[in-house]
N, C-alpha and C positions, 0 to 999 in steps of 0.2 A: 672622478674626483680631481685628478690631476689637471685636466683642461679647465675645469671651473676654477681651481685655485690659482692658476696662472693669470686669470683675468683680473685678479685683485692686484692693484698697483698702489704704491706710496704717492701721495699727492705732490711731494716735491719732485720726484722723478718724472711724474706725468707732466707737470707744469714746466719742467725745464727741457722737455723733448717734444711734447705734442700740442700743448694748448696753454693759453694764459689762465691765470686765476679767475678772471672775469668770465672766460669761456667755460671754465669748469663749473663756476657757480650757476651759469646759464643752463649748462647741461644737466645739473642736479635738479634745478627747478622744472626742467622739461621732462625729467624722468629717464633720460638716456643713460645717466650715470648715477649710481647709488652709493652714499656713504656706507662703508663697512664698520668703521670705527674712526676715532680722531686720527687724521693723517693717512687714511687708507680709503680707496674708492674701488668700485668695480663697474664694468660696462653692464648696461641693462638694468632691469627692475629688480627689486628685492626677491631673494628666493622665497618660495612659498612653503618649502619644507624645512623642518627644524634642523635636520642633519646637515642639509646643504648650507644653511645659515651659519652653523657652527663651523663647518669646514672653511667657509669664506671668512669668518672672524679669525680663525686660527692663521689662515694665510696672511691676513692683515696685521696680526699681533706678534707673531713669532719673530719678524725682523727687529722689533724694538725690545725684546726681552733680554736683559743683560745677565752675564754671569754664566759659568760653566755647570755641567752635570745635572741640569733640571731635565724633566721629561714631561710631556703632556700626559695628564691623567684624568681620572674621574669622567665627567661628561664629555670632555674633549677626546679622551682615549676611546670612549664608547662610540662617538661619531666616526672616528677614523678606522676603528677595528670592525665596523659594521654590526655592532650589537644593538639591541633595542633601545631607542631613544625614549626615555620615560619621563624624566624630570631632571632638574639640576641646573638651574640658572644658565640657560641657553644663551643668554645675552653676555656671557663671560667666558674667557678662555680659562681652563684649569691646568695648573702645573703643580709638580711636586719637586721640591728641592731637598737634598740632604741637609741635615741639621747644622753643619758647621757654619757659623757666622750668619745664618739666616733666620728670619722671622716670618711666620704666616701672616697673610693679610688679604683683605678684600679691597681691590681698587676698581675704578670704573673700567669694565672690560677685562678684568684679570683677577682670578682667585689663586693665591699661592698657598699650598699645604707644604709644611716642613715635616719630613719624615724619612727614615733611612730608605735607600734605594740600592738593592743588590743587582749586580750585572745580569743575573738570570731572570730579573723581573722586568727587563727592558727589551723592547723589539723595535724595529724600524718599520715606518709606514711612509714610503716615499722618502722625503728628505728629513722626516721628523723622528725624534726619539720619543717613543710612547710606551707607557706601561703595558705589559703583555695581558693576555686574557686572564690569567689567574689573579694577578695583582689588581687589575681593573675591577674584576668581580668583587674582590674583598674591599677595595676602597669604596665602590658603590653601595655595598651592604653596610659598611661602617657609617657612611655619610648620610644615606637616605632611607636606610631601614630594611626590614626583612623582606617586604613585598618586592621592592625594587631589586634587592639582591637576588631573590629567586628568579625573577624575570631575566636578569643579566646572566646568572649562572647557568640556567637552562640553555640559553643561546650559546654561551662559551663552551658547555659541554658538547653541543652539537658540532662545535668547530674543532673538537679534540682536546679541550682542557679536561684534565683528570681531577678526581678528588684528591689525589696525593699532591698534585701541584698547588691546589687550593689550600690544603692543610699545611703545607710548607710555609706559605705566605702568612697564614694565620698564626702559626707557631712562632714565627720570627718576631712578632710584635704582640705578645700576649696581653699586655697591659694597655694597649691603645684604646681610646673610647670607641665603643661600637664593635670591638672584636668578638664580643660574645654573640652578637647578632650574625656576624660574618660565619662564626662556627655553626650556628644553628642553620644557616642557609644550606650548607652542604650535608647536614645530617638530617634534614627534613625529609619525610617520605615524598616520593614523586613517582609518577608513572611515565615521565617524559625522558628525554635524552640525557638528562644529568645522571640518572641511575645507570643508564647503558654505558655512558662514558666513564663511569667510575668502576666498572667491573674489571 
């Protein structure tokens, strides 16, 4: 992931050090450089894998996100944590901000969710602040429903996420939309690693 992410460059920096804008346009037409998002490009053709495309989009988007205390979440966290990529607007980066002075929004390339973030719900993946396994599982269940929640929860449990950690996140935001679905995810019967991880 790190090597691929480092290949993403800001257009301004690239054109000030390596080529002109006309040369960049020609390289894009030739397919040797691919636009990642507005203002960011990478060497080579587009990634064929959804996870890789999301990682590249994150690398191109994070430098222009303003303000403190946000973390990559939802589909972006799934991509970085190595959880199953199922659905969730892969053409956008997902972040969560604390509620003080912020509003949620959808913009081209970026989805912002506004919700409390506790320090123990955050981890680091390389240079990025990312919601951890338990918080990401809860967010995915709330946002995308039971089936997606179970898929992500089973993978998170196989990585060591416990039922207690999941329950703690659910209980903190008992009135959030979709919280009932998130609660059902970890109380549903399973023969998979989620049951083993919760013992």
